[in-house]
C-alpha positions as CSV (number, residue, x, y, z in Angstrom):
1,M,-28.4,140.6,-32.7
2,T,-30.1,138.2,-30.3
3,T,-33.9,137.7,-30.1
4,A,-33.9,139.6,-26.8
5,D,-32.3,142.6,-28.5
6,R,-35.0,143.0,-31.2
7,D,-37.5,145.9,-31.2
8,R,-41.0,144.5,-31.0
9,T,-44.4,146.1,-31.4
10,A,-47.8,144.5,-31.8
11,L,-51.0,146.2,-32.9
12,A,-54.2,144.5,-31.8
13,G,-57.9,144.9,-32.5
14,A,-57.5,146.8,-35.8
15,R,-59.2,146.4,-39.1
16,L,-56.4,145.3,-41.5
17,V,-56.6,145.7,-45.3
18,L,-54.7,142.7,-46.5
19,P,-54.0,141.4,-50.1
20,G,-56.7,138.8,-49.6
21,G,-59.3,141.2,-48.3
22,V,-60.3,143.2,-45.2
23,V,-60.2,141.5,-41.8
24,E,-61.6,142.9,-38.5
25,G,-60.1,142.8,-35.1
26,E,-56.8,141.4,-36.2
27,R,-53.3,141.6,-34.8
28,I,-50.1,142.6,-36.6
29,A,-46.7,142.0,-35.0
30,V,-43.6,144.1,-35.9
31,E,-40.1,143.1,-35.2
32,D,-37.3,145.6,-35.9
33,E,-38.2,147.1,-39.3
34,R,-40.4,144.3,-40.7
35,I,-43.8,142.7,-40.2
36,A,-43.2,139.6,-38.2
37,G,-46.7,138.1,-38.3
38,L,-50.4,138.6,-38.9
39,G,-53.1,137.2,-36.7
40,G,-52.8,135.4,-33.3
41,E,-54.1,136.1,-29.8
42,T,-53.9,139.6,-28.3
43,E,-51.2,139.7,-25.6
44,P,-50.5,142.1,-22.7
45,G,-48.4,144.9,-23.9
46,D,-50.0,145.0,-27.4
47,L,-51.2,148.4,-28.5
48,D,-55.0,148.6,-28.7
49,L,-56.0,149.8,-32.1
50,T,-59.7,149.0,-31.7
51,G,-61.7,151.4,-34.0
52,H,-58.8,151.9,-36.3
53,T,-57.9,150.7,-39.8
54,V,-54.3,149.8,-40.8
55,V,-53.2,150.0,-44.4
56,P,-49.8,149.8,-46.1
57,G,-47.7,152.9,-46.2
58,F,-48.5,155.1,-49.3
59,V,-46.1,155.2,-52.3
60,D,-45.9,158.5,-54.2
61,L,-44.4,158.3,-57.6
62,H,-44.7,162.0,-58.4
63,V,-44.1,164.8,-55.8
64,H,-42.1,168.0,-56.1
65,G,-42.0,169.1,-52.4
66,G,-43.8,169.9,-49.2
67,G,-43.5,171.6,-45.9
68,G,-42.3,174.8,-47.7
69,A,-39.4,172.9,-49.3
70,S,-38.7,171.7,-52.9
71,Y,-36.8,168.8,-54.3
72,A,-35.8,171.1,-57.1
73,S,-33.8,173.3,-54.8
74,G,-30.8,171.1,-54.9
75,I,-30.4,171.5,-51.2
76,A,-30.4,168.3,-49.1
77,E,-32.0,169.9,-46.1
78,E,-34.9,171.0,-48.1
79,A,-35.4,167.6,-49.7
80,L,-35.3,166.0,-46.2
81,L,-38.0,168.5,-45.0
82,A,-40.2,167.7,-48.0
83,A,-39.9,163.9,-47.4
84,R,-40.6,164.2,-43.7
85,T,-43.6,166.4,-44.4
86,H,-45.2,163.8,-46.6
87,L,-44.1,160.9,-44.3
88,R,-46.2,162.5,-41.6
89,H,-49.1,162.2,-44.0
90,G,-48.6,158.6,-44.7
91,T,-46.2,158.6,-47.6
92,T,-43.5,156.1,-46.5
93,T,-42.0,155.7,-50.0
94,T,-41.2,158.8,-52.1
95,V,-40.0,159.3,-55.6
96,A,-38.7,162.9,-55.7
97,S,-39.7,164.9,-58.8
98,T,-37.7,167.7,-60.3
99,V,-39.1,170.5,-62.5
100,T,-37.8,171.9,-65.8
101,G,-34.5,173.7,-65.5
102,E,-31.1,173.9,-67.2
103,I,-29.7,170.5,-67.9
104,D,-26.6,171.2,-65.7
105,D,-28.8,172.4,-62.9
106,L,-30.9,169.3,-63.1
107,A,-27.8,167.2,-63.0
108,R,-26.7,168.9,-59.8
109,Q,-30.1,168.4,-58.3
110,A,-29.9,164.7,-59.2
111,H,-26.5,164.4,-57.5
112,V,-28.0,165.7,-54.2
113,L,-31.2,163.6,-54.5
114,S,-29.2,160.4,-55.3
115,E,-27.4,160.7,-52.0
116,L,-30.7,160.7,-50.2
117,V,-31.8,157.6,-52.2
118,E,-28.6,155.9,-51.0
119,D,-29.4,157.0,-47.4
120,G,-32.9,155.4,-47.7
121,V,-34.8,158.6,-47.5
122,L,-36.0,158.5,-51.1
123,A,-36.9,155.6,-53.4
124,G,-35.7,157.3,-56.7
125,I,-35.7,160.4,-58.8
126,H,-38.3,161.5,-61.4
127,F,-37.3,164.0,-64.1
128,E,-40.5,165.9,-65.1
129,G,-39.2,168.1,-67.9
130,P,-37.4,169.6,-69.7
131,F,-38.3,167.1,-72.5
132,I,-41.9,168.2,-72.8
133,S,-44.2,170.0,-75.3
134,P,-44.1,173.8,-75.3
135,G,-47.8,173.7,-76.0
136,R,-48.5,171.7,-72.8
137,C,-45.8,172.9,-70.5
138,G,-48.1,173.9,-67.6
139,A,-45.9,175.1,-64.7
140,H,-42.6,174.7,-66.6
141,R,-40.6,177.5,-68.1
142,P,-41.1,177.4,-71.9
143,D,-37.6,178.9,-72.6
144,L,-36.0,176.0,-70.7
145,L,-37.7,173.2,-72.6
146,R,-35.6,170.8,-74.8
147,D,-36.4,168.2,-77.3
148,P,-35.8,164.7,-75.9
149,D,-32.4,164.1,-77.5
150,P,-31.3,160.7,-76.2
151,A,-27.9,162.1,-75.4
152,L,-29.4,164.8,-73.1
153,V,-31.8,162.3,-71.5
154,R,-29.0,159.9,-70.9
155,K,-27.0,162.8,-69.2
156,L,-29.7,163.2,-66.6
157,V,-30.1,159.5,-66.1
158,D,-26.4,159.1,-65.6
159,A,-26.3,162.1,-63.1
160,A,-28.8,160.1,-60.9
161,R,-26.1,157.4,-60.4
162,G,-28.5,154.5,-61.0
163,H,-31.4,156.1,-59.1
164,A,-33.4,157.6,-61.9
165,A,-36.8,156.0,-61.5
166,M,-38.8,157.8,-64.2
167,V,-38.5,160.4,-67.0
168,T,-41.6,162.2,-68.3
169,L,-41.4,163.3,-71.9
170,A,-43.5,164.1,-74.9
171,P,-43.0,161.3,-77.4
172,E,-44.0,163.4,-80.5
173,L,-41.0,165.6,-80.1
174,P,-37.8,164.9,-82.1
175,G,-35.9,162.1,-80.4
176,G,-39.0,161.2,-78.2
177,L,-39.5,157.6,-79.4
178,D,-35.7,156.9,-79.4
179,S,-35.5,158.2,-75.8
180,V,-38.4,156.0,-74.8
181,R,-36.5,152.9,-76.2
182,M,-33.3,154.0,-74.5
183,L,-35.0,154.5,-71.1
184,A,-36.7,151.1,-71.4
185,D,-33.4,149.4,-72.1
186,L,-31.9,151.2,-69.1
187,G,-34.6,150.0,-66.8
188,V,-35.9,153.6,-66.2
189,I,-39.7,154.2,-66.5
190,A,-40.6,156.2,-69.5
191,A,-43.7,158.3,-68.8
192,V,-45.9,160.1,-71.4
193,G,-46.9,163.5,-70.2
194,H,-47.0,167.3,-70.9
195,T,-47.7,166.2,-74.5
196,N,-49.5,167.1,-77.7
197,S,-49.2,163.6,-79.0
198,D,-52.0,162.0,-81.0
199,Y,-53.5,158.6,-80.5
200,T,-51.2,156.8,-82.9
201,T,-48.0,158.3,-81.7
202,T,-48.9,157.6,-78.1
203,L,-49.4,153.9,-79.0
204,R,-46.0,153.9,-80.7
205,A,-44.5,155.2,-77.5
206,V,-46.1,152.4,-75.5
207,D,-44.9,149.9,-78.0
208,A,-41.4,151.5,-77.6
209,G,-41.5,150.9,-73.9
210,A,-43.5,153.7,-72.2
211,T,-45.4,152.4,-69.2
212,V,-46.8,155.4,-67.3
213,A,-49.2,158.2,-68.1
214,T,-48.0,161.3,-66.2
215,H,-51.1,162.8,-64.4
216,L,-53.5,161.5,-67.0
217,F,-56.0,164.1,-68.4
218,N,-53.8,167.0,-67.2
219,A,-51.4,168.7,-69.6
220,M,-52.5,166.8,-72.7
221,P,-55.2,167.1,-75.3
222,G,-58.7,166.1,-74.3
223,I,-60.8,163.3,-75.9
224,A,-62.5,164.1,-79.2
225,H,-64.8,161.7,-80.9
226,R,-62.7,161.5,-84.1
227,A,-59.4,162.3,-82.5
228,P,-59.1,160.3,-79.2
229,G,-55.7,161.6,-78.5
230,P,-53.3,160.3,-75.9
231,I,-55.8,159.9,-73.1
232,V,-57.7,157.0,-74.8
233,A,-54.5,155.3,-75.9
234,L,-53.0,155.4,-72.4
235,L,-56.2,154.6,-70.6
236,R,-57.0,151.5,-72.7
237,D,-53.6,149.9,-72.9
238,E,-53.0,147.3,-70.3
239,R,-49.3,148.0,-70.3
240,V,-49.8,151.5,-68.9
241,T,-50.1,152.6,-65.3
242,V,-52.0,155.9,-65.2
243,E,-51.3,158.6,-62.6
244,L,-54.3,160.5,-61.2
245,I,-54.4,163.5,-58.9
246,N,-57.4,163.2,-56.6
247,D,-57.5,166.6,-55.0
248,G,-60.8,167.8,-56.2
249,V,-59.1,170.4,-58.4
250,H,-57.2,168.6,-61.1
251,L,-60.0,166.1,-61.9
252,H,-63.8,166.1,-61.6
253,P,-64.9,163.1,-59.5
254,S,-66.7,161.6,-62.5
255,V,-63.5,161.7,-64.6
256,L,-61.6,159.8,-61.9
257,D,-64.5,157.3,-61.8
258,L,-64.2,156.9,-65.6
259,A,-60.5,156.1,-65.3
260,Y,-61.1,153.5,-62.6
261,R,-63.9,151.8,-64.6
262,T,-61.7,151.7,-67.7
263,A,-58.3,150.8,-66.2
264,G,-59.1,149.3,-62.8
265,A,-57.3,150.0,-59.5
266,H,-54.4,147.7,-60.5
267,R,-53.4,150.2,-63.2
268,V,-54.1,153.5,-61.3
269,A,-51.4,155.1,-59.2
270,L,-52.8,158.0,-57.1
271,I,-50.1,160.7,-56.8
272,T,-49.9,164.1,-55.2
273,D,-47.8,166.1,-57.8
274,A,-47.4,168.3,-54.7
275,M,-45.2,171.4,-54.6
276,G,-43.7,173.1,-51.5
277,A,-47.0,174.3,-50.1
278,A,-48.2,170.8,-49.3
279,G,-48.6,170.7,-45.5
280,M,-48.5,174.5,-45.4
281,G,-50.9,177.4,-45.7
282,D,-51.7,179.8,-48.5
283,G,-48.9,182.1,-49.7
284,L,-46.1,182.5,-52.3
285,Y,-43.8,179.6,-53.0
286,P,-41.1,178.7,-55.5
287,L,-41.5,175.8,-58.0
288,G,-38.1,175.5,-59.6
289,P,-37.4,178.8,-61.3
290,L,-41.1,179.9,-61.2
291,Q,-43.3,181.5,-58.5
292,V,-46.5,180.0,-57.4
293,Q,-49.4,181.6,-55.5
294,V,-51.4,179.3,-53.3
295,T,-54.9,180.6,-52.5
296,D,-57.5,178.4,-50.7
297,G,-55.2,175.5,-51.1
298,V,-55.0,175.8,-55.0
299,A,-51.5,176.4,-56.5
300,R,-51.3,178.6,-59.6
301,L,-48.4,180.3,-61.4
302,V,-48.1,184.0,-60.6
303,E,-47.5,184.6,-64.3
304,G,-50.3,183.1,-66.4
305,G,-52.3,181.4,-63.7
306,S,-51.8,177.8,-64.8
307,I,-52.3,175.2,-62.1
308,A,-48.9,174.5,-60.7
309,G,-49.0,171.1,-59.1
310,S,-51.0,170.6,-55.9
311,T,-51.0,171.0,-52.2
312,L,-52.3,167.4,-51.8
313,T,-51.1,164.8,-49.4
314,L,-51.8,161.1,-49.9
315,D,-53.8,160.7,-46.7
316,V,-56.3,163.2,-48.2
317,A,-56.2,161.4,-51.5
318,F,-57.1,158.1,-49.7
319,K,-60.0,159.7,-47.8
320,R,-61.4,161.3,-50.9
321,S,-61.1,158.1,-52.8
322,V,-63.2,156.2,-50.3
323,T,-65.7,158.9,-49.2
324,V,-66.1,160.9,-52.4
325,N,-65.4,158.4,-55.2
326,G,-66.8,155.3,-53.3
327,L,-63.7,153.1,-53.8
328,T,-63.5,150.1,-51.6
329,L,-60.6,150.0,-49.1
330,D,-59.0,147.3,-51.3
331,Q,-59.1,149.5,-54.3
332,A,-57.7,152.5,-52.5
333,V,-54.9,150.5,-51.1
334,E,-54.1,149.1,-54.5
335,S,-53.8,152.6,-56.1
336,L,-51.9,154.2,-53.2
337,S,-49.6,151.4,-52.3
338,A,-49.6,148.1,-54.2
339,T,-49.7,149.5,-57.8
340,P,-46.9,152.1,-57.4
341,A,-44.8,149.6,-55.5
342,R,-45.1,147.1,-58.3
343,L,-44.3,149.7,-60.9
344,L,-41.1,150.6,-59.0
345,G,-40.1,146.9,-58.7
346,L,-40.4,147.1,-54.9
347,S,-43.3,144.7,-54.3
348,D,-41.1,142.2,-52.5
349,S,-40.7,144.7,-49.6
350,I,-43.5,147.3,-49.6
351,G,-47.0,147.9,-50.9
352,S,-49.0,145.4,-48.9
353,L,-49.4,144.1,-45.3
354,E,-47.6,140.7,-45.5
355,T,-45.2,138.9,-43.2
356,G,-41.6,139.7,-44.0
357,K,-42.3,143.0,-45.7
358,L,-41.2,146.3,-44.3
359,A,-43.4,147.6,-41.5
360,D,-44.6,150.7,-43.4
361,L,-48.1,151.2,-41.9
362,V,-50.7,153.9,-41.9
363,V,-53.3,154.0,-39.2
364,L,-56.7,155.6,-40.0
365,D,-59.8,156.3,-38.0
366,S,-62.2,153.6,-39.1
367,D,-65.2,155.9,-39.2
368,T,-63.7,159.1,-40.8
369,Y,-60.6,157.7,-42.5
370,D,-58.6,160.6,-41.0
371,L,-55.0,159.7,-40.5
372,V,-54.0,158.9,-36.9
373,A,-50.5,157.5,-37.0
374,V,-47.7,156.5,-39.4
375,M,-45.0,153.9,-39.0
376,R,-42.0,153.6,-41.3
377,R,-39.7,150.6,-41.1
378,G,-41.0,149.6,-37.7
379,R,-40.6,153.1,-36.1
380,W,-43.4,155.5,-35.4
381,A,-43.1,158.7,-37.5
382,R,-46.3,160.1,-36.2
383,G,-49.0,159.3,-33.6
384,G,-47.8,156.1,-32.0
385,E,-48.3,157.6,-28.5
386,A,-52.0,157.8,-29.2
387,F,-52.7,154.2,-28.5
388,A,-53.2,152.6,-25.1
389,T,-51.5,149.4,-24.1
390,V,-53.5,146.2,-23.6
391,T,-53.1,145.2,-19.9
392,S,-54.7,141.8,-20.0
393,A,-55.4,139.2,-22.7
């Protein structure tokens, strides 16, 4: 390809949230699918982004579906719809999460999802269940749960054909610590979640190689003054990245604030844990083999009433983090982009606005922090037509 053949876009006048801090009125040049440069003089033909803030594309480590579709369906078209729904809300990198099912069914789902990883639609597969505690199963069918026998865990990892990014398990169950060690050896993230583990066993899991807390605080014992449990162990250990769901339902704002003060933005990954109703309205939706009723945007199991994931999108999580929790733009970007990118081993290509990285961009209104436009790999996925062209420099 010659220089003349390359696709070029330049965004001028925006506030940019860069690794070194926030800069005002800056220019970002995009060539083909990558960021070609930062700074420089505005030129005729640039898009005028005055009054807007540009941040890196969001990275969701934990999402089950959206747009009325589920990654657990095992249907490629549904997975594509879910990914596109979240892309329109700023998630440019997605790890698709399954939900507890029969081992063979999960293996079939992994086969379909792995093809989408190979096509560049998804960044990996997260198996949430069936290796979780019956006492903390949440929106997972208890009769389908299994102890984390390393042979069964390995079967699912192998079914993902090298694209298993993460496995959530309860380390206190038989085989739990051995499975954590095996996953660490395989280069797959071992996540502690849906667990009744105590403080000591949780620390043993971290020593064995666990590096993520699946939606910290949710589906695990609370903190007691003589029995701190898994939350304190996971929150205090510098080796652990903690997932948080900032939808105003799963966590009280003060609890999220506590997590940030303890762990810091560099150890927090904001996730959606969204199911098929994300981007949709209230109604009845499937979540794996279970039925979920969404009312006023809150998803609960039809049987039992447990919270069943969320209807959150990451643009809403970003806005809440800044306007409700008072995070700085740098902190919000760290938790929605840089931290999860680093955890996935993708920091060389995504997670921050830097020359040479993929042009995954989210454009926000600088006053309201509402999402205005999304670019993935140099192409507008939403809203690019909203910007006028600079006619004179």
